[in-house]
C-alpha positions in Angstrom: 0.1 -0.1 -0.1 2.9 2.5 0.8 4.1 1.8 -2.6 1.1 2.9 -4.4 0.7 5.9 -2.3 4.2 6.8 -3.2 3.6 6.2 -7.0 0.7 8.3 -6.8 2.3 11.3 -5.2 5.0 11.0 -7.8 2.6 11.0 -10.7 0.5 13.9 -9.3 4.0 15.9 -9.1 4.8 15.0 -12.9 1.1 16.1 -13.8 1.6 19.7 -12.2 4.4 20.4 -14.7 3.3 18.5 -17.6 1.2 21.5 -18.7 -2.1 19.5 -19.1 -4.9 20.2 -17.3 -8.3 18.2 -16.4 -11.2 19.3 -18.7 -13.9 20.8 -16.7 -16.9 18.3 -16.1 -19.7 18.8 -18.4 -23.1 19.1 -17.4 -25.4 16.4 -18.6 -28.7 17.2 -19.8 -31.0 14.0 -19.2 -33.9 15.4 -20.5 -35.6 13.6 -23.6 -38.6 14.3 -25.8 -40.6 11.4 -25.7 -44.1 10.6 -27.0 -47.3 8.9 -25.5 -47.7 5.6 -27.2 -50.5 4.2 -25.1 -52.9 5.6 -22.3 -54.9 3.1 -20.5 -57.4 3.2 -17.6 -56.0 1.4 -14.8 -58.7 2.2 -11.7 -61.4 4.7 -11.0 -59.7 8.0 -11.9 -56.2 6.4 -12.5 -54.7 6.0 -16.1 -51.3 4.9 -17.0 -49.4 6.0 -19.8 -46.4 4.6 -21.9 -43.7 6.7 -22.9 -41.1 6.1 -25.5 -38.7 7.9 -27.8 -40.4 8.7 -31.2 -37.7 6.5 -33.2 -38.0 3.7 -30.8 -34.2 3.8 -29.5 -33.9 2.2 -26.0 -34.3 4.6 -23.0 -31.9 4.9 -20.1 -31.9 2.1 -17.6 -33.8 2.5 -14.1 -34.3 0.5 -10.7 -37.2 0.0 -8.6 -38.0 3.4 -6.9 -37.1 5.7 -9.6 -39.2 8.4 -10.7 -39.4 10.7 -13.8 -39.8 14.5 -14.0 -42.7 14.9 -16.4 -43.1 18.1 -18.2 -46.9 18.6 -19.8 -47.6 20.5 -22.7 -49.0 23.2 -20.3 -45.2 23.8 -18.8 -46.4 22.2 -15.5 -43.8 19.6 -14.1 -44.8 17.0 -11.7 -42.8 13.6 -10.5 -44.2 10.2 -11.5 -42.9 6.8 -10.2 -41.8 4.5 -12.7 -44.0 1.0 -12.4 -43.3 -0.9 -15.5 -40.4 -3.4 -16.1 -37.0 -2.3 -15.7 -35.7 -4.8 -17.9 -37.8 -3.4 -21.0 -36.4 0.0 -21.9 -38.5 0.1 -25.1 -40.8 2.3 -23.2 -41.4 3.9 -19.4 -44.7 3.7 -17.8 -46.3 5.7 -15.2 -49.8 5.8 -13.6 -51.4 9.1 -12.3 -54.6 9.5 -10.4 -56.6 12.6 -11.2 -56.2 14.7 -8.2 -55.5 18.3 -9.5 -54.6 20.3 -12.0 -51.5 18.8 -13.5 -53.1 15.0 -13.1 -56.0 16.4 -14.7 -53.9 17.2 -17.8 -52.1 14.0 -17.9 -55.9 12.4 -18.1 -56.5 14.3 -21.2 -53.1 13.0 -23.2 -53.7 11.1 -26.2 -51.2 8.8 -27.8 -49.0 10.7 -30.1 -48.7 13.8 -27.6 -45.2 14.8 -27.1 -43.9 15.3 -23.9 -40.5 16.2 -22.2 -38.9 13.8 -19.3 -36.2 14.6 -17.0 -34.6 11.4 -15.2 -35.1 8.5 -14.2 -33.9 9.6 -10.8 -34.1 7.5 -7.5 -35.4 9.4 -4.3 -36.7 5.6 -3.0 -33.8 3.3 -3.7 -34.7 -0.6 -3.3 -32.1 -1.9 -1.3 -30.9 -5.7 -1.0 -32.3 -7.6 1.7 -33.3 -11.2 2.6 -36.7 -10.5 3.5 -39.4 -7.7 2.6 -43.0 -6.6 3.6 -44.3 -3.8 0.9 -47.2 -1.6 1.9 -48.8 0.3 -0.5 -51.8 2.8 -0.3 -53.7 3.5 -3.5 -51.4 4.9 -6.4 -48.6 4.3 -3.8 -48.4 1.0 -5.7 -46.8 2.5 -8.4 -43.1 2.3 -7.0 -43.8 -0.6 -4.9 -44.9 -2.8 -8.0 -41.3 -3.0 -9.4 -39.9 -3.8 -6.3 -42.5 -6.6 -5.9 -41.3 -8.0 -9.1 -37.6 -7.6 -8.2 -38.0 -9.2 -4.6 -39.6 -12.2 -6.4 -37.2 -12.3 -9.2 -34.1 -12.6 -6.6 -35.9 -15.5 -4.7 -36.3 -13.1 -1.3 -38.8 -13.5 1.0 -41.7 -11.1 0.7 -45.2 -9.8 1.3 -47.3 -7.3 -0.1 -50.1 -5.6 1.7 -52.2 -3.2 -0.7 -55.1 -0.9 0.8 -57.1 1.8 -0.7 -60.6 3.3 -0.5 -62.2 0.3 -2.6 -61.0 -2.3 -5.1 -62.2 -0.4 -8.0 -60.1 2.9 -7.0 -56.8 0.4 -6.6 -54.6 0.4 -9.9 -53.2 -2.8 -10.9 -55.1 -5.3 -8.9 -55.5 -7.5 -11.9 -51.9 -7.3 -12.7 -51.1 -8.6 -9.2 -53.1 -11.8 -9.7 -50.3 -13.7 -11.6 -48.2 -13.2 -7.9 -48.8 -15.9 -5.4 -52.1 -15.6 -3.7 -50.2 -16.3 -0.3 -48.0 -13.5 -0.7 -50.4 -10.6 -1.5 -53.2 -9.3 0.8 -55.8 -6.8 -0.9 -57.3 -4.6 2.0 -59.9 -2.4 0.2 -61.6 0.0 3.0 -65.0 -1.0 1.9 -64.9 -4.5 2.6 -63.2 -4.1 5.9 -65.4 -1.1 7.3 -62.6 1.0 8.0 -59.0 2.0 7.2 -56.4 -0.3 8.4 -54.2 0.8 11.6 -50.3 0.8 11.1 -50.5 -2.4 13.3 -52.9 -3.9 11.2 -50.8 -3.5 8.3 -47.6 -4.7 9.9 -49.1 -7.8 11.4 -46.8 -10.8 10.9 -43.8 -9.1 9.6 -40.9 -11.5 9.9 -37.8 -10.4 12.3 -35.3 -8.3 10.1 -37.4 -7.7 7.2 -37.3 -4.5 5.6 -40.6 -2.6 5.1 -41.1 -0.4 2.2 -44.2 1.9 2.4 -45.8 4.3 0.2 -49.2 5.9 0.3 -51.1 8.6 2.1 -49.1 10.4 5.1 -52.2 9.1 7.7 -51.0 5.4 6.5 -47.2 6.0 6.6 -47.4 7.9 10.2 -49.4 4.6 11.4 -46.8 2.3 10.1 -43.6 4.5 11.3 -45.3 4.6 15.0 -46.3 0.7 15.0 -42.8 -0.5 13.5 -41.1 -0.6 16.9 -44.1 -3.5 17.8 -42.2 -5.6 15.4 -38.8 -7.0 14.6 -38.5 -5.3 11.4 -35.0 -3.9 10.5 -36.4 -0.6 8.9 -38.7 1.1 7.2 -38.2 3.0 3.9 -41.1 5.1 2.7 -42.2 7.8 -0.1 -45.0 10.2 0.3 -47.2 11.5 -2.5 -48.1 14.6 -0.7 -46.4 17.3 1.6 -45.2 16.1 5.0 -47.3 18.1 7.9 -45.2 20.6 9.7 -44.8 19.8 13.3 -43.6 22.1 16.2 -43.0 24.7 13.6 -42.4 28.6 14.4 -43.4 32.0 12.7 -40.9 33.7 10.9 -40.4 36.2 8.1 -39.1 36.3 4.8 -38.0 39.3 2.5 -38.6 39.1 -1.1 -36.0 41.7 -2.5 -36.8 42.0 -6.0 -40.5 42.5 -5.4 -40.2 44.5 -2.5 -42.6 42.1 0.1 -41.8 41.2 3.4 -44.1 38.3 4.5 -45.0 36.4 7.6 -45.0 32.7 7.3 -47.3 31.4 10.3 -45.9 28.3 12.2 -48.2 25.8 10.3 -47.3 27.0 7.0 -44.5 26.6 4.3 -42.6 29.7 2.9 -43.9 28.4 -0.7 -47.5 28.7 0.4 -47.2 32.4 1.6 -44.9 33.4 -1.1 -47.7 31.8 -3.8 -49.9 34.3 -2.2 -48.2 37.2 -3.5 -46.4 35.5 -6.3 -48.7 32.9 -7.8 -46.5 31.8 -10.9 -43.4 30.8 -8.6 -42.3 27.2 -9.6 -42.8 24.5 -7.5 -43.2 20.5 -8.1 -43.0 17.9 -5.8 -43.4 20.1 -2.3 -41.0 17.4 -0.7 -37.6 19.3 -1.3 -36.0 16.6 -3.8 -36.8 17.6 -7.1 -35.3 21.2 -6.8 -37.7 23.2 -8.8 -38.7 25.3 -5.8 -35.0 26.4 -4.7 -34.9 30.0 -4.8 -31.3 32.1 -4.7 -30.3 34.4 -1.6 -28.2 37.4 -1.9 -24.9 35.4 -0.5 -25.1 33.1 -3.4 -26.8 30.5 -1.5 -30.6 28.8 -1.9 -33.6 28.1 -0.1 -36.1 25.2 -1.3 -39.2 27.1 -0.1 -41.2 24.3 0.1 -39.5 22.7 3.0 -36.7 24.8 4.2 -38.3 26.9 7.0 -36.8 30.0 8.8 -36.2 33.4 8.1 -34.6 34.2 5.0 -33.7 37.0 1.9 -34.9 35.8 -1.2 -34.2 36.9 -4.8 -38.0 36.9 -6.0 
């Protein structure tokens, strides 16, 4: 090892005088123009899209848990989990429930519509383990579905608990029918009377299992609270809505360019208050990972106004 260190040091000294410099790193643009090839109803108020390159070339690879930044024809940008087969790079598949302006636009798209996507990116990585329990709520099945397939292919122990308001509202139920019945538990609220508690969703979790959970915030909260009652090794989760603000304090932000000074209450985000005076300010995921809401500060830094809380001067 000491010989290798000496050789490395000598090489660096020679490189210093060689007149050669490492070229600057080039930014990689991972934005791709794609076309909608298939639009398919998957459940009440849920459609799936197949997205492919116009000339049919293979798409960049991805792993379970990855998502795309989808730029719609209107210019709105939203994140959607990939829910197809990572081994089939002829197209990407996403599924979208109609709940707002952007998702409503997705539901109007037709085959042949051109869109731009950025990614894939992964903020919900699937980590190797001996056994898994997957918990999905409604449209939260989208990142979970490729994980289930991957665990099954690897021969790992796994179990899927899939809940939703009703069987008709739960996408990909038919697609799950080719998996072993004893490993998949469908639990629609309408068939059980009430939404499931965290303890119910976690019932029978094997010791040392990794728990992957995606769905509404109350469901995720219940799972996280009741996890200590099990012998699970860890829980990994992804929300589809803004996390609640707990224990916040009021503060003030200054919008330097527009001249506004805004009071942000303890239970609201900077983004919420800024949009009352600047409704066109950009945002997307509302959870801080996509970076769309980052706003520059006079000192050269930036603030993610959807999640970063505290007094600030913003270049808005």
